[in-house]
N, C-alpha and C positions, 0 to 999 in steps of 0.2 A: 258730795256735791263739789268739793274742791277738786277731787280727782277728775270729774267730768268737765268742769269749767276750764281746767288748765290743759288737759290732754286733747280735748276736742279741737281747739284752734291750731294746736301743733300738728295734729293729724291732717287738718285741712291744708296747712302750709306744705307739708311733705307730699301729700297727694297731688295738689295742684302743680308743684314743682316737677313731679314725675311726668304729669301730662304735658307740661311745657317742654320738657327735655325730649319727649317722644315726638312732639309736633314741630319743633324748631330744628333747622339744619345749620344755622350759623355757628361755627366753632367757638367764637368769642362768647356768644350768648350761652352756649352749652356749658362752657367753662364756668361762667358766673353762676349759672343755675346749679352746677355741681357743688360749688362752694356753699350756696344757700342750703342745698340738700344735706350736705355734711354737717353744717352748723345746726340745722334743725334737728337732725338725728342726735347730735351730741347733747343739745338742750333737752330733748325728750328723755334721753337716758338719765340726765341729772334730775329732771322732774320726777321720773319714776322712782329713782333711788330715794329722793327726799320724801315722797309720799309713802313709800314702803316703810322707811325708817320711822316716820311719824305714826303710822298705824301700829308698828311694833311697840313704840314707846307708850302709845295710848292703850295698849293691850287689845287692839282691835284687829290685828292681823290674824287671819285664820288660814291654816294649811288645809289641803285636801288630800290626806294620806290615803294610799291604796297599796296593794301588793304589787310592786313593780320590779322590773329588771334594772338595776342601777346602771348597767352598761348602756342601756337605751338612752337614759337621760343625759349621761355624760357625753355620749357620742353626738347628741344633738348640739351640745355646747361646742365640741371640737369642730364640727362642721361649720358652725356660725363663725368661729374664729379663724378658719383656714385662710380666708381672703386677706384678713388683716396681717396674718403672719407672712403670707406670700408678698404683700406690698412692702413689708419691712425686711424681706429676704431672711426670715427666720424659719428654721425647720420646726414643724409641729408633728409629733408622733403620739399615737394613742395605742397603748399596749395593756389591755385588761387581762387579768388572769382568766383561765377557763373555769367553768362550773362554779361561778359565784352564786351565792344564795340570793333570792329575791328579798327585798326589804319593804317595810311599811313606810313609804315615803311619799312626798309631794313631788311629782315629776317636774313641774315648772320650777319649784324652788331649788331642786338639786341641779337642774340645768343652769339656772341663774348663778348659783354658787360657783359652779365649775367655770362658767364663762367669766365671772368676775376675776377669778384667780388667773385665768389665762391672759385676760386683757391687762392685768397688773404686770404679769411677767413680760408681755410685749413691750410695755413702756420702758422697762429697765434692762432689756436685752438688745445687744448690738446686732447689726446685720451679720449674717454668718453664724449666729448663735442658734441655740436649740431650746425648745420647750418640750418636755416629755410629760404626758399625762398617763397615769397608771391607776388601776383599781385592783386591790388585793383584799383577801380576808385575813384579818388579824384578831385572833380570839373571837370575842362576841361582836366584833365590828367589821363592817365593810369600809375600807379606807380608800378615799379618792385623793391621789397625790398629784400636784402640779409642780414640776421641778424645772428650773431654768439655770442657765450658766451666765446670768447677767451680772450686774455690778454688785449685787448683794446688799445687805442691810447691816448697819452698825448695831452691835449688841444692845446699846442703850436705847435704840429706837424700837426694838422688837416689842417690848411689853405694852407700848401705847398704841401700836398700829391697828389693833382691832377695835379701838374706840372711834366713834364718829368724828369725821373731819380731821383726823390725824394723818400726816403724810411723812414720807422719808425726808430727812433734812440734811443729808450728807452733801458736800460740795458737788460730788459726781451727779447726784440726783437733781440738784438745782441747775446745773449746767444744761441739763436736758430740757428744762422749761416745760415739764410734762403737765398737760391739762388734767384736771381731776378734782374731785371733791373730798377724797379720803373716806368715801362711804362704802366702797366695795368690800373691804375686809370686815367692816362693822356689820354689814348686812349678812355676809357669809357666816360670821360667828353667830349672829342671832338666829338665822335659819337653821344652822347646825344644832344649836341648843334647843330650838323648838322641836327638832326631831329626836331629842334625847341624846344628842352627841356633842362634839366639841371640835375645835381646830387646834393645830399646833403650827408654829412657825420656826423653821431652822434656817439659818443663813450665815454665810461667811463673806465678808467684803472681798470683792474681786473674784469670787469663785461662783457664787450663785445662791439661789433661795429655793427652799422646798416648803410648800404649805400643804398640810394634810387635813382632810375632812374625815372625821370618824363618825360613822353613822351606825347605830346598833342594828344588828340583824333581828333582835327582839328588844323592845323597849325595856330599859333597865333604870332603876332609880339611881344607881351608882353613876351612870353616864349623865343623867339629867342634873345631878348635883355638882357638876364641874364648875369651877370658878375661873375668873380671868387669870388667876395665878397658875392655872394649869397650862397656859400658853407657853410652850417650850422656848428656851433661849438656845 
């Protein structure tokens, strides 16, 4: 009920804004409508993240696993993020290995996990920087990696970043005044664990960050028993 009551008016705001932008020709009005549209989409993303996290914490989130090509799901996230990267003058590359195995996964969740990681990288990468998305097979896992050459993360910040509402606190990050809730990594971690996988975070200040999503090619109890301590520093 909450999901319906919150999302429905937001979709109406976004839909009517699109209609007005189509029908109006005044540049000043179009600019204002563009800001409404951007703010509404940002708010809808926050609402979706909070609702998803609430469902996960209540044990009500259900995935729809099927035998899928992981490249397909990740490619969908890369395509969604290309415009944002272009607006920030950041190069975005996607380089999956050939002959990757299909996995038993939820297409929407894998797409969302990858998109969350790319948008995080965009926030902390300067114009002229690069974000590289790769997929490889590593033992019993298919590994989705999002690597950037942004400002990096301090070692003391890494262990807590996969917890809800936690964000980078370095002076460089604060100077950017980045909007966000600190939910993207927490949701990515939860979705990975629901697949029987886990995530790792590796970063060096001033050099960049790599976040990897490990998804089992075959569900394994070893993978599903990973704990927060497995997040790499």
